N, CA, C, O and the ligand as a Tripos MOL2 file, in Angstrom:
@<TRIPOS>MOLECULE
protein
  273   271    69     0     0
PROTEIN
NO_CHARGES

@<TRIPOS>ATOM
      1 N         -32.0900  -24.9850   44.2560 N.3       1 MET1
      2 CA        -30.8570  -25.7570   44.0590 C.3       1 MET1
      3 C         -31.0620  -27.1660   44.6060 C.2       1 MET1
      4 O         -31.5080  -27.3460   45.7390 O.2       1 MET1
      5 N         -30.7330  -28.1480   43.7940 N.am      2 LYS2
      6 CA        -30.8990  -29.5350   44.2260 C.3       2 LYS2
      7 C         -29.6610  -30.0100   44.9790 C.2       2 LYS2
      8 O         -28.5320  -29.6810   44.6170 O.2       2 LYS2
      9 N         -29.8910  -30.7750   46.0160 N.am      3 ASP3
     10 CA        -28.7780  -31.3060   46.7880 C.3       3 ASP3
     11 C         -27.8690  -32.1940   45.9450 C.2       3 ASP3
     12 O         -26.6570  -32.2250   46.1580 O.2       3 ASP3
     13 N         -28.4470  -32.9070   44.9980 N.am      4 SER4
     14 CA        -27.6570  -33.8390   44.1960 C.3       4 SER4
     15 C         -26.6770  -33.1030   43.2860 C.2       4 SER4
     16 O         -25.7360  -33.7020   42.7650 O.2       4 SER4
     17 N         -26.8980  -31.8130   43.0990 N.am      5 GLU5
     18 CA        -26.0240  -31.0450   42.2180 C.3       5 GLU5
     19 C         -24.8940  -30.3510   42.9730 C.2       5 GLU5
     20 O         -24.0660  -29.6610   42.3790 O.2       5 GLU5
     21 N         -24.8730  -30.5440   44.2730 N.am      6 ARG6
     22 CA        -23.8130  -29.8940   45.0450 C.3       6 ARG6
     23 C         -22.4600  -30.5130   44.7200 C.2       6 ARG6
     24 O         -22.3040  -31.7330   44.6810 O.2       6 ARG6
     25 N         -21.5070  -29.6540   44.4930 N.am      7 LYS7
     26 CA        -20.1640  -30.1240   44.1570 C.3       7 LYS7
     27 C         -19.3450  -30.3540   45.4200 C.2       7 LYS7
     28 O         -19.5730  -29.7340   46.4590 O.2       7 LYS7
     29 N         -18.3950  -31.2570   45.2970 N.am      8 ILE8
     30 CA        -17.4620  -31.4660   46.4010 C.3       8 ILE8
     31 C         -16.2430  -30.5850   46.1390 C.2       8 ILE8
     32 O         -15.6270  -30.6710   45.0770 O.2       8 ILE8
     33 N         -15.9010  -29.7460   47.0990 N.am      9 SER9
     34 CA        -14.7590  -28.8590   46.9820 C.3       9 SER9
     35 C         -13.7510  -29.1890   48.0620 C.2       9 SER9
     36 O         -14.0900  -29.7680   49.0940 O.2       9 SER9
     37 N         -12.5010  -28.8100   47.8110 N.am     10 VAL10
     38 CA        -11.4600  -28.9950   48.8210 C.3      10 VAL10
     39 C         -11.0610  -27.6230   49.3420 C.2      10 VAL10
     40 O         -10.7410  -26.7200   48.5690 O.2      10 VAL10
     41 N         -11.0840  -27.4800   50.6440 N.am     11 CYS11
     42 CA        -10.7240  -26.2100   51.2470 C.3      11 CYS11
     43 C          -9.2010  -26.0570   51.2560 C.2      11 CYS11
     44 O          -8.5060  -26.9140   51.8030 O.2      11 CYS11
     45 N          -8.6680  -24.9850   50.6620 N.am     12 PRO12
     46 CA         -7.2160  -24.7910   50.6400 C.3      12 PRO12
     47 C          -6.6520  -24.4040   52.0030 C.2      12 PRO12
     48 O          -5.4390  -24.4440   52.2110 O.2      12 PRO12
     49 N          -7.5190  -24.0360   52.9140 N.am     13 LYS13
     50 CA         -7.0600  -23.5700   54.2260 C.3      13 LYS13
     51 C          -6.8660  -24.7270   55.1950 C.2      13 LYS13
     52 O          -5.8420  -24.8080   55.8730 O.2      13 LYS13
     53 N          -7.8500  -25.6250   55.2640 N.am     14 CYS14
     54 CA         -7.7460  -26.7390   56.2110 C.3      14 CYS14
     55 C          -7.5900  -28.0820   55.5050 C.2      14 CYS14
     56 O          -7.3060  -29.0920   56.1490 O.2      14 CYS14
     57 N          -7.7770  -28.1000   54.1690 N.am     15 GLY15
     58 CA         -7.5400  -29.3280   53.4150 C.3      15 GLY15
     59 C          -8.6910  -30.3230   53.4330 C.2      15 GLY15
     60 O          -8.5700  -31.4200   52.8880 O.2      15 GLY15
     61 N          -9.7990  -29.9530   54.0510 N.am     16 ARG16
     62 CA        -10.9380  -30.8690   54.1140 C.3      16 ARG16
     63 C         -11.8340  -30.7030   52.8900 C.2      16 ARG16
     64 O         -11.8460  -29.6520   52.2490 O.2      16 ARG16
     65 N         -12.5840  -31.7630   52.5770 N.am     17 THR17
     66 CA        -13.5780  -31.6560   51.5170 C.3      17 THR17
     67 C         -14.8910  -31.1970   52.1280 C.2      17 THR17
     68 O         -15.2070  -31.5110   53.2750 O.2      17 THR17
     69 N         -15.6490  -30.4460   51.3360 N.am     18 TYR18
     70 CA        -16.9430  -29.9690   51.8170 C.3      18 TYR18
     71 C         -17.8890  -29.8200   50.6390 C.2      18 TYR18
     72 O         -17.4570  -29.6590   49.4970 O.2      18 TYR18
     73 N         -19.1810  -29.8740   50.9250 N.am     19 THR19
     74 CA        -20.1830  -29.7510   49.8580 C.3      19 THR19
     75 C         -21.0800  -28.5420   50.0620 C.2      19 THR19
     76 O         -21.9250  -28.2380   49.2210 O.2      19 THR19
     77 N         -20.8930  -27.8520   51.1810 N.am     20 ASP20
     78 CA        -21.7110  -26.6690   51.4360 C.3      20 ASP20
     79 C         -21.2470  -25.5060   50.5720 C.2      20 ASP20
     80 O         -20.2120  -25.5740   49.9080 O.2      20 ASP20
     81 N         -22.0260  -24.4530   50.5970 N.am     21 ARG21
     82 CA        -21.6440  -23.2540   49.8630 C.3      21 ARG21
     83 C         -20.3370  -22.7050   50.4290 C.2      21 ARG21
     84 O         -20.2180  -22.5330   51.6420 O.2      21 ARG21
     85 N         -19.3540  -22.4260   49.5670 N.am     22 PRO22
     86 CA        -18.0690  -21.9490   50.0740 C.3      22 PRO22
     87 C         -18.1470  -20.5280   50.6250 C.2      22 PRO22
     88 O         -19.0740  -19.7760   50.3220 O.2      22 PRO22
     89 N         -17.1740  -20.1860   51.4220 N.am     23 ALA23
     90 CA        -17.0580  -18.8260   51.9500 C.3      23 ALA23
     91 C         -15.8520  -18.1660   51.2750 C.2      23 ALA23
     92 O         -14.9200  -18.8450   50.8430 O.2      23 ALA23
     93 N         -15.8850  -16.8550   51.1920 N.am     24 LEU24
     94 CA        -14.7890  -16.1070   50.5940 C.3      24 LEU24
     95 C         -13.7870  -15.7540   51.6890 C.2      24 LEU24
     96 O         -14.1390  -15.1620   52.7090 O.2      24 LEU24
     97 N         -12.5300  -16.1300   51.4530 N.am     25 SER25
     98 CA        -11.5200  -15.8420   52.4610 C.3      25 SER25
     99 C         -11.3130  -14.3440   52.6180 C.2      25 SER25
    100 O         -11.2560  -13.6010   51.6380 O.2      25 SER25
    101 N         -11.2010  -13.9190   53.8690 N.am     26 ARG26
    102 CA        -10.9740  -12.5000   54.1320 C.3      26 ARG26
    103 C          -9.5290  -12.0990   53.8940 C.2      26 ARG26
    104 O          -9.2200  -10.9110   53.7980 O.2      26 ARG26
    105 N          -8.6490  -13.0740   53.7980 N.am     27 THR27
    106 CA         -7.2390  -12.7240   53.6600 C.3      27 THR27
    107 C          -6.9260  -12.1440   52.2880 C.2      27 THR27
    108 O          -6.0950  -11.2420   52.1780 O.2      27 THR27
    109 N          -7.5870  -12.6550   51.2210 N.am     28 ASP28
    110 CA         -7.3100  -12.0950   49.8920 C.3      28 ASP28
    111 C          -8.5840  -11.7640   49.1080 C.2      28 ASP28
    112 O          -8.5110  -11.2410   47.9960 O.2      28 ASP28
    113 N          -9.7500  -12.0680   49.6860 N.am     29 ASN29
    114 CA        -11.0270  -11.7650   49.0480 C.3      29 ASN29
    115 C         -11.2390  -12.4670   47.7110 C.2      29 ASN29
    116 O         -12.0630  -12.0290   46.9080 O.2      29 ASN29
    117 N         -10.5050  -13.5510   47.4630 N.am     30 GLU30
    118 CA        -10.7840  -14.2980   46.2330 C.3      30 GLU30
    119 C         -10.6980  -15.8080   46.4050 C.2      30 GLU30
    120 O         -11.2220  -16.5550   45.5790 O.2      30 GLU30
    121 N         -10.0450  -16.2620   47.4670 N.am     31 THR31
    122 CA         -9.9450  -17.6910   47.7090 C.3      31 THR31
    123 C         -11.2440  -18.2060   48.3270 C.2      31 THR31
    124 O         -11.7700  -17.6180   49.2710 O.2      31 THR31
    125 N         -11.7520  -19.3120   47.7810 N.am     32 LEU32
    126 CA        -12.9540  -19.9140   48.3470 C.3      32 LEU32
    127 C         -12.5440  -20.9660   49.3660 C.2      32 LEU32
    128 O         -11.7600  -21.8680   49.0680 O.2      32 LEU32
    129 N         -13.0800  -20.8400   50.5570 N.am     33 ILE33
    130 CA        -12.7480  -21.7480   51.6530 C.3      33 ILE33
    131 C         -14.0320  -22.3840   52.1880 C.2      33 ILE33
    132 O         -15.1370  -21.9770   51.8290 O.2      33 ILE33
    133 N         -13.8660  -23.3830   53.0490 N.am     34 CYS34
    134 CA        -15.0510  -24.0710   53.5620 C.3      34 CYS34
    135 C         -15.7880  -23.1710   54.5640 C.2      34 CYS34
    136 O         -15.2090  -22.2280   55.1030 O.2      34 CYS34
    137 N         -17.0600  -23.4720   54.8040 N.am     35 PRO35
    138 CA        -17.8430  -22.6220   55.7220 C.3      35 PRO35
    139 C         -17.2290  -22.5340   57.1150 C.2      35 PRO35
    140 O         -17.3080  -21.4890   57.7600 O.2      35 PRO35
    141 N         -16.6190  -23.6180   57.5830 N.am     36 ASP36
    142 CA        -15.9950  -23.5800   58.9110 C.3      36 ASP36
    143 C         -14.8720  -22.5590   58.9610 C.2      36 ASP36
    144 O         -14.7820  -21.7720   59.9030 O.2      36 ASP36
    145 N         -14.0070  -22.5710   57.9380 N.am     37 CYS37
    146 CA        -12.9040  -21.6170   57.9090 C.3      37 CYS37
    147 C         -13.4360  -20.2000   57.7290 C.2      37 CYS37
    148 O         -12.8780  -19.2500   58.2770 O.2      37 CYS37
    149 N         -14.5090  -20.0590   56.9650 N.am     38 GLY38
    150 CA        -15.1250  -18.7430   56.8030 C.3      38 GLY38
    151 C         -15.6320  -18.2160   58.1290 C.2      38 GLY38
    152 O         -15.4510  -17.0430   58.4550 O.2      38 GLY38
    153 N         -16.2730  -19.0990   58.8950 N.am     39 THR39
    154 CA        -16.7670  -18.7180   60.2180 C.3      39 THR39
    155 C         -15.6030  -18.3510   61.1220 C.2      39 THR39
    156 O         -15.6510  -17.3600   61.8510 O.2      39 THR39
    157 N         -14.5440  -19.1770   61.0620 N.am     40 ARG40
    158 CA        -13.3770  -18.9390   61.9120 C.3      40 ARG40
    159 C         -12.7270  -17.5870   61.5920 C.2      40 ARG40
    160 O         -12.3780  -16.8270   62.4960 O.2      40 ARG40
    161 N         -12.5720  -17.3000   60.3020 N.am     41 GLU41
    162 CA        -11.9520  -16.0200   59.9280 C.3      41 GLU41
    163 C         -12.8030  -14.8430   60.3820 C.2      41 GLU41
    164 O         -12.2850  -13.8250   60.8410 O.2      41 GLU41
    165 N         -14.1220  -14.9990   60.2470 N.am     42 ALA42
    166 CA        -15.0170  -13.9150   60.6640 C.3      42 ALA42
    167 C         -14.9150  -13.6860   62.1690 C.2      42 ALA42
    168 O         -14.8800  -12.5470   62.6320 O.2      42 ALA42
    169 N         -14.8680  -14.7860   62.9280 N.am     43 LEU43
    170 CA        -14.7840  -14.6680   64.3820 C.3      43 LEU43
    171 C         -13.4410  -14.0780   64.8000 C.2      43 LEU43
    172 O         -13.3740  -13.2100   65.6710 O.2      43 LEU43
    173 N         -12.3650  -14.5650   64.1630 N.am     44 GLU44
    174 CA        -11.0360  -14.0530   64.5180 C.3      44 GLU44
    175 C         -10.9160  -12.5650   64.1920 C.2      44 GLU44
    176 O         -10.2110  -11.8230   64.8750 O.2      44 GLU44
    177 N         -11.6190  -12.1410   63.1330 N.am     45 SER45
    178 CA        -11.5310  -10.7320   62.7310 C.3      45 SER45
    179 C         -12.1770   -9.8090   63.7530 C.2      45 SER45
    180 O         -11.8820   -8.6140   63.7890 O.2      45 SER45
    181 N         -13.0640  -10.3630   64.5910 N.am     46 ILE46
    182 CA        -13.6630   -9.5220   65.6280 C.3      46 ILE46
    183 C         -13.0560   -9.8200   66.9970 C.2      46 ILE46
    184 O         -13.5930   -9.4120   68.0270 O.2      46 ILE46
    185 N         -11.9110  -10.5490   66.9970 N.am     47 GLY47
    186 CA        -11.1520  -10.7050   68.2280 C.3      47 GLY47
    187 C         -11.4890  -11.9300   69.0580 C.2      47 GLY47
    188 O         -11.1130  -12.0090   70.2280 O.2      47 GLY47
    189 N         -12.1940  -12.8860   68.4650 N.am     48 VAL48
    190 CA        -12.5250  -14.1170   69.1890 C.3      48 VAL48
    191 C         -11.2950  -15.0230   69.1820 C.2      48 VAL48
    192 O         -10.6440  -15.1790   68.1480 O.2      48 VAL48
    193 N         -10.9750  -15.6180   70.3240 N.am     49 SER49
    194 CA         -9.7830  -16.4520   70.4220 C.3      49 SER49
    195 C          -9.9840  -17.7820   69.6950 C.2      49 SER49
    196 O         -11.1080  -18.1920   69.4050 O.2      49 SER49
    197 N          -8.8510  -18.4460   69.4090 N.am     50 GLU50
    198 CA         -8.8990  -19.7140   68.6770 C.3      50 GLU50
    199 C          -9.7440  -20.7480   69.4230 C.2      50 GLU50
    200 O         -10.5270  -21.4800   68.8190 O.2      50 GLU50
    201 N          -9.5740  -20.7920   70.7310 N.am     51 LYS51
    202 CA        -10.3320  -21.7410   71.5510 C.3      51 LYS51
    203 C         -11.8270  -21.4730   71.4660 C.2      51 LYS51
    204 O         -12.6260  -22.4020   71.3450 O.2      51 LYS51
    205 N         -12.2000  -20.2060   71.5280 N.am     52 GLU52
    206 CA        -13.6180  -19.8600   71.4410 C.3      52 GLU52
    207 C         -14.1750  -20.1650   70.0570 C.2      52 GLU52
    208 O         -15.3250  -20.5810   69.9230 O.2      52 GLU52
    209 N         -13.3450  -19.9540   69.0140 N.am     53 CYS53
    210 CA        -13.7650  -20.2970   67.6510 C.3      53 CYS53
    211 C         -14.0990  -21.7760   67.5740 C.2      53 CYS53
    212 O         -15.1240  -22.1560   67.0090 O.2      53 CYS53
    213 N         -13.2290  -22.6180   68.1440 N.am     54 ASP54
    214 CA        -13.4690  -24.0600   68.1350 C.3      54 ASP54
    215 C         -14.8020  -24.3860   68.8040 C.2      54 ASP54
    216 O         -15.5850  -25.1910   68.3000 O.2      54 ASP54
    217 N         -15.0430  -23.7510   69.9420 N.am     55 ASP55
    218 CA        -16.2880  -24.0110   70.6740 C.3      55 ASP55
    219 C         -17.5020  -23.6040   69.8430 C.2      55 ASP55
    220 O         -18.4830  -24.3430   69.7620 O.2      55 ASP55
    221 N         -17.4290  -22.4300   69.2310 N.am     56 ILE56
    222 CA        -18.5630  -21.9150   68.4580 C.3      56 ILE56
    223 C         -18.8310  -22.8020   67.2450 C.2      56 ILE56
    224 O         -19.9830  -23.1190   66.9450 O.2      56 ILE56
    225 N         -17.7650  -23.2040   66.5460 N.am     57 ILE57
    226 CA        -17.9330  -24.0550   65.3700 C.3      57 ILE57
    227 C         -18.5080  -25.4130   65.7810 C.2      57 ILE57
    228 O         -19.3210  -25.9890   65.0570 O.2      57 ILE57
    229 N         -18.0870  -25.9220   66.9400 N.am     58 ALA58
    230 CA        -18.6370  -27.1920   67.4380 C.3      58 ALA58
    231 C         -20.1380  -27.0620   67.7010 C.2      58 ALA58
    232 O         -20.9100  -27.9790   67.4210 O.2      58 ALA58
    233 N         -20.5350  -25.9170   68.2390 N.am     59 ILE59
    234 CA        -21.9540  -25.6830   68.5170 C.3      59 ILE59
    235 C         -22.7410  -25.6110   67.2090 C.2      59 ILE59
    236 O         -23.8420  -26.1530   67.1120 O.2      59 ILE59
    237 N         -22.1750  -24.9410   66.2080 N.am     60 ILE60
    238 CA        -22.8380  -24.8480   64.9020 C.3      60 ILE60
    239 C         -23.0380  -26.2480   64.3200 C.2      60 ILE60
    240 O         -24.1040  -26.5660   63.7920 O.2      60 ILE60
    241 N         -22.0020  -27.0760   64.4220 N.am     61 HIS61
    242 CA        -22.1080  -28.4380   63.8800 C.3      61 HIS61
    243 C         -23.1730  -29.2390   64.6100 C.2      61 HIS61
    244 O         -23.9280  -29.9880   63.9910 O.2      61 HIS61
    245 N         -23.2320  -29.0820   65.9170 N.am     62 ARG62
    246 CA        -24.2370  -29.8140   66.6970 C.3      62 ARG62
    247 C         -25.6300  -29.4010   66.2370 C.2      62 ARG62
    248 O         -26.5330  -30.2320   66.1370 O.2      62 ARG62
    249 N         -25.7960  -28.1010   65.9560 N.am     63 HIS63
    250 CA        -27.0840  -27.5880   65.5070 C.3      63 HIS63
    251 C         -27.4690  -28.2110   64.1680 C.2      63 HIS63
    252 O         -28.5900  -28.6940   64.0090 O.2      63 HIS63
    253 N         -26.5360  -28.2010   63.1940 N.am     64 TYR64
    254 CA        -26.8500  -28.7350   61.8760 C.3      64 TYR64
    255 C         -27.0530  -30.2400   61.9230 C.2      64 TYR64
    256 O         -27.9270  -30.7780   61.2440 O.2      64 TYR64
    257 N         -26.2350  -30.9230   62.7360 N.am     65 ASP65
    258 CA        -26.3650  -32.3780   62.8120 C.3      65 ASP65
    259 C         -27.7320  -32.7860   63.3320 C.2      65 ASP65
    260 O         -28.2860  -33.8020   62.9120 O.2      65 ASP65
    261 N         -28.2710  -31.9990   64.2410 N.am     66 SER66
    262 CA        -29.5770  -32.3490   64.7960 C.3      66 SER66
    263 C         -30.6940  -32.0590   63.7880 C.2      66 SER66
    264 O         -31.7810  -32.6280   63.8820 O.2      66 SER66
    265 N         -30.4190  -31.1690   62.8200 N.am     67 GLU67
    266 CA        -31.4310  -30.8690   61.7990 C.3      67 GLU67
    267 C         -31.4540  -31.9370   60.7170 C.2      67 GLU67
    268 O         -32.5050  -32.2050   60.1340 O.2      67 GLU67
    269 N         -30.3070  -32.5500   60.4430 N.am     68 ASN68
    270 CA        -30.2290  -33.5100   59.3300 C.3      68 ASN68
    271 C         -30.6090  -34.9250   59.7490 C.2      68 ASN68
    272 O         -30.5910  -35.8380   58.9240 O.2      68 ASN68
    273 ZN        -11.4970  -25.0650   55.7060 Zn       69 ZN69
@<TRIPOS>BOND
     1     1     2 1
     2     2     3 1
     3     3     4 2
     4     3     5 am
     5     5     6 1
     6     6     7 1
     7     7     8 2
     8     7     9 am
     9     9    10 1
    10    10    11 1
    11    11    12 2
    12    11    13 am
    13    13    14 1
    14    14    15 1
    15    15    16 2
    16    15    17 am
    17    17    18 1
    18    18    19 1
    19    19    20 2
    20    19    21 am
    21    21    22 1
    22    22    23 1
    23    23    24 2
    24    23    25 am
    25    25    26 1
    26    26    27 1
    27    27    28 2
    28    27    29 am
    29    29    30 1
    30    30    31 1
    31    31    32 2
    32    31    33 am
    33    33    34 1
    34    34    35 1
    35    35    36 2
    36    35    37 am
    37    37    38 1
    38    38    39 1
    39    39    40 2
    40    39    41 am
    41    41    42 1
    42    42    43 1
    43    43    44 2
    44    43    45 am
    45    45    46 1
    46    46    47 1
    47    47    48 2
    48    47    49 am
    49    49    50 1
    50    50    51 1
    51    51    52 2
    52    51    53 am
    53    53    54 1
    54    54    55 1
    55    55    56 2
    56    55    57 am
    57    57    58 1
    58    58    59 1
    59    59    60 2
    60    59    61 am
    61    61    62 1
    62    62    63 1
    63    63    64 2
    64    63    65 am
    65    65    66 1
    66    66    67 1
    67    67    68 2
    68    67    69 am
    69    69    70 1
    70    70    71 1
    71    71    72 2
    72    71    73 am
    73    73    74 1
    74    74    75 1
    75    75    76 2
    76    75    77 am
    77    77    78 1
    78    78    79 1
    79    79    80 2
    80    79    81 am
    81    81    82 1
    82    82    83 1
    83    83    84 2
    84    83    85 am
    85    85    86 1
    86    86    87 1
    87    87    88 2
    88    87    89 am
    89    89    90 1
    90    90    91 1
    91    91    92 2
    92    91    93 am
    93    93    94 1
    94    94    95 1
    95    95    96 2
    96    95    97 am
    97    97    98 1
    98    98    99 1
    99    99   100 2
   100    99   101 am
   101   101   102 1
   102   102   103 1
   103   103   104 2
   104   103   105 am
   105   105   106 1
   106   106   107 1
   107   107   108 2
   108   107   109 am
   109   109   110 1
   110   110   111 1
   111   111   112 2
   112   111   113 am
   113   113   114 1
   114   114   115 1
   115   115   116 2
   116   115   117 am
   117   117   118 1
   118   118   119 1
   119   119   120 2
   120   119   121 am
   121   121   122 1
   122   122   123 1
   123   123   124 2
   124   123   125 am
   125   125   126 1
   126   126   127 1
   127   127   128 2
   128   127   129 am
   129   129   130 1
   130   130   131 1
   131   131   132 2
   132   131   133 am
   133   133   134 1
   134   134   135 1
   135   135   136 2
   136   135   137 am
   137   137   138 1
   138   138   139 1
   139   139   140 2
   140   139   141 am
   141   141   142 1
   142   142   143 1
   143   143   144 2
   144   143   145 am
   145   145   146 1
   146   146   147 1
   147   147   148 2
   148   147   149 am
   149   149   150 1
   150   150   151 1
   151   151   152 2
   152   151   153 am
   153   153   154 1
   154   154   155 1
   155   155   156 2
   156   155   157 am
   157   157   158 1
   158   158   159 1
   159   159   160 2
   160   159   161 am
   161   161   162 1
   162   162   163 1
   163   163   164 2
   164   163   165 am
   165   165   166 1
   166   166   167 1
   167   167   168 2
   168   167   169 am
   169   169   170 1
   170   170   171 1
   171   171   172 2
   172   171   173 am
   173   173   174 1
   174   174   175 1
   175   175   176 2
   176   175   177 am
   177   177   178 1
   178   178   179 1
   179   179   180 2
   180   179   181 am
   181   181   182 1
   182   182   183 1
   183   183   184 2
   184   183   185 am
   185   185   186 1
   186   186   187 1
   187   187   188 2
   188   187   189 am
   189   189   190 1
   190   190   191 1
   191   191   192 2
   192   191   193 am
   193   193   194 1
   194   194   195 1
   195   195   196 2
   196   195   197 am
   197   197   198 1
   198   198   199 1
   199   199   200 2
   200   199   201 am
   201   201   202 1
   202   202   203 1
   203   203   204 2
   204   203   205 am
   205   205   206 1
   206   206   207 1
   207   207   208 2
   208   207   209 am
   209   209   210 1
   210   210   211 1
   211   211   212 2
   212   211   213 am
   213   213   214 1
   214   214   215 1
   215   215   216 2
   216   215   217 am
   217   217   218 1
   218   218   219 1
   219   219   220 2
   220   219   221 am
   221   221   222 1
   222   222   223 1
   223   223   224 2
   224   223   225 am
   225   225   226 1
   226   226   227 1
   227   227   228 2
   228   227   229 am
   229   229   230 1
   230   230   231 1
   231   231   232 2
   232   231   233 am
   233   233   234 1
   234   234   235 1
   235   235   236 2
   236   235   237 am
   237   237   238 1
   238   238   239 1
   239   239   240 2
   240   239   241 am
   241   241   242 1
   242   242   243 1
   243   243   244 2
   244   243   245 am
   245   245   246 1
   246   246   247 1
   247   247   248 2
   248   247   249 am
   249   249   250 1
   250   250   251 1
   251   251   252 2
   252   251   253 am
   253   253   254 1
   254   254   255 1
   255   255   256 2
   256   255   257 am
   257   257   258 1
   258   258   259 1
   259   259   260 2
   260   259   261 am
   261   261   262 1
   262   262   263 1
   263   263   264 2
   264   263   265 am
   265   265   266 1
   266   266   267 1
   267   267   268 2
   268   267   269 am
   269   269   270 1
   270   270   271 1
   271   271   272 2
@<TRIPOS>SUBSTRUCTURE
     1 MET1         2 RESIDUE 1 A MET
     2 LYS2         6 RESIDUE 1 A LYS
     3 ASP3        10 RESIDUE 1 A ASP
     4 SER4        14 RESIDUE 1 A SER
     5 GLU5        18 RESIDUE 1 A GLU
     6 ARG6        22 RESIDUE 1 A ARG
     7 LYS7        26 RESIDUE 1 A LYS
     8 ILE8        30 RESIDUE 1 A ILE
     9 SER9        34 RESIDUE 1 A SER
    10 VAL10       38 RESIDUE 1 A VAL
    11 CYS11       42 RESIDUE 1 A CYS
    12 PRO12       46 RESIDUE 1 A PRO
    13 LYS13       50 RESIDUE 1 A LYS
    14 CYS14       54 RESIDUE 1 A CYS
    15 GLY15       58 RESIDUE 1 A GLY
    16 ARG16       62 RESIDUE 1 A ARG
    17 THR17       66 RESIDUE 1 A THR
    18 TYR18       70 RESIDUE 1 A TYR
    19 THR19       74 RESIDUE 1 A THR
    20 ASP20       78 RESIDUE 1 A ASP
    21 ARG21       82 RESIDUE 1 A ARG
    22 PRO22       86 RESIDUE 1 A PRO
    23 ALA23       90 RESIDUE 1 A ALA
    24 LEU24       94 RESIDUE 1 A LEU
    25 SER25       98 RESIDUE 1 A SER
    26 ARG26      102 RESIDUE 1 A ARG
    27 THR27      106 RESIDUE 1 A THR
    28 ASP28      110 RESIDUE 1 A ASP
    29 ASN29      114 RESIDUE 1 A ASN
    30 GLU30      118 RESIDUE 1 A GLU
    31 THR31      122 RESIDUE 1 A THR
    32 LEU32      126 RESIDUE 1 A LEU
    33 ILE33      130 RESIDUE 1 A ILE
    34 CYS34      134 RESIDUE 1 A CYS
    35 PRO35      138 RESIDUE 1 A PRO
    36 ASP36      142 RESIDUE 1 A ASP
    37 CYS37      146 RESIDUE 1 A CYS
    38 GLY38      150 RESIDUE 1 A GLY
    39 THR39      154 RESIDUE 1 A THR
    40 ARG40      158 RESIDUE 1 A ARG
    41 GLU41      162 RESIDUE 1 A GLU
    42 ALA42      166 RESIDUE 1 A ALA
    43 LEU43      170 RESIDUE 1 A LEU
    44 GLU44      174 RESIDUE 1 A GLU
    45 SER45      178 RESIDUE 1 A SER
    46 ILE46      182 RESIDUE 1 A ILE
    47 GLY47      186 RESIDUE 1 A GLY
    48 VAL48      190 RESIDUE 1 A VAL
    49 SER49      194 RESIDUE 1 A SER
    50 GLU50      198 RESIDUE 1 A GLU
    51 LYS51      202 RESIDUE 1 A LYS
    52 GLU52      206 RESIDUE 1 A GLU
    53 CYS53      210 RESIDUE 1 A CYS
    54 ASP54      214 RESIDUE 1 A ASP
    55 ASP55      218 RESIDUE 1 A ASP
    56 ILE56      222 RESIDUE 1 A ILE
    57 ILE57      226 RESIDUE 1 A ILE
    58 ALA58      230 RESIDUE 1 A ALA
    59 ILE59      234 RESIDUE 1 A ILE
    60 ILE60      238 RESIDUE 1 A ILE
    61 HIS61      242 RESIDUE 1 A HIS
    62 ARG62      246 RESIDUE 1 A ARG
    63 HIS63      250 RESIDUE 1 A HIS
    64 TYR64      254 RESIDUE 1 A TYR
    65 ASP65      258 RESIDUE 1 A ASP
    66 SER66      262 RESIDUE 1 A SER
    67 GLU67      266 RESIDUE 1 A GLU
    68 ASN68      270 RESIDUE 1 A ASN
    69 ZN69       273 GROUP 0 **** ****
């Protein structure tokens, strides 16, 4: 898959635009959401608090930012 072919999508959950592969929302199993919201839903489903979700997502972003 070429990077230039990546589409820009709008996440219906947080309203942000993203170009990464979308995640499937766990709430209805058909809505496509951004990877951050997908991560958040997965974490919340195993009992991770909102604050911890924020921390984990921040760490993920730091990891990807250092790779790019
Ligand atoms: Zn989102």
